[in-house]
N, C-alpha and C positions, 0 to 999 in steps of 0.2 A: 750628890747632887744632880739632880734630871740633865741629863741631856738635850742640848739643844738646837733642833734640826733644822736644818734648809732640805730645797728639795734637791741640792746635791747630795746630804746623806740619810735622806728620809729611808730609802728604797733598803739601801745596805744594813740598815739598825734594824728592821722592824722583820726581815727576811728570815733571821730563824731564830725558835724558844719564845718568851713572850713577853710583849712590850706595851705598855701603858703611854700613851699620847694625850696631852692637855693641849688643847688649844684656846688661844688664850692672847689678851693682848692688852698693854700696856693702860689704858684709858677704861677699861673695864671692870668696874667696883666689885663682881662678884671673885671674879679672876684673880685680885688679889687677893680676897681671901680662899680663894684653892689651892694659892701657888706654895705657900706655907707648907701646907698638908701632902702637897706634891712631893716637896724636898723634902721633908721626914719620910716619908715612904720611900724616895731613894734611898736613903740612908739604910731603912729597915728590910726594905727586899736585896740590896744589892748582894751579886752574886745568883740570885734565883730568876729575876727579872727585870727588862731593861726601862727606866722610869724617863720619858723624855717628854720635852713642851716644844710648841711651835708656835712663833708667831704670828696670827694671823692676819696683821697689815703689813709684813715682810714677805710670807708666802701665800700667797692668796690663794694659788693655781692647787696648791695640796686641799686645802680647808672646801675648796669648790669641790675637787674631787671625792674628797667624802661625805658631803652633803650637809658639811658645819653651817647652818644657818644663824644658832646664837653661842655664845658663848658665856662662860666654862662650855665647852663640848670636852669629855673624854672616852677616845676608841681604845677598846683594848683590841691588840693585835695579837694570833698565834700563828708562827711561821710564815706570816707575811699577810695572813689573810684577816681581814674583823671578824672578831667574834662577839663585841658588846661594843654598845655604844651609850653615853651616858651625857645627859645635859643638863645642864644647871649644877649650883654646888654639891658636892660629893663627901659625906663623912672618912674618915680614914680608913676606919671599920669597913665600909661599905666597898670602898677600892680594894681595898686586902684581900676581901675573903673573895669580890669578884678575880684579881688574881692567884691568890690560891685556888680556885677552883678551873683553873686553866692551867696548871704547872702538872 
């Protein structure tokens, strides 16, 4: 299952390895379609990469820190640094390929 991040847990979760973070909100239609894909990916990538999500309504500081203007936005981090940013609905294969490219 994707890890729900807050401003208190964000840094420690992205500082090592590869982490995909889904910026979403409960009222966002495309986010509702993205979430099951992210959850499925979380199970498949367990032990290789961390899959996480941030509710932008609850954590606006993190969203603005990374320039998230529209959701869903998915940001791929490697050892704490953003290496890729995808805006809009993404397929599981596209996300998986991007993650594997950073492993």
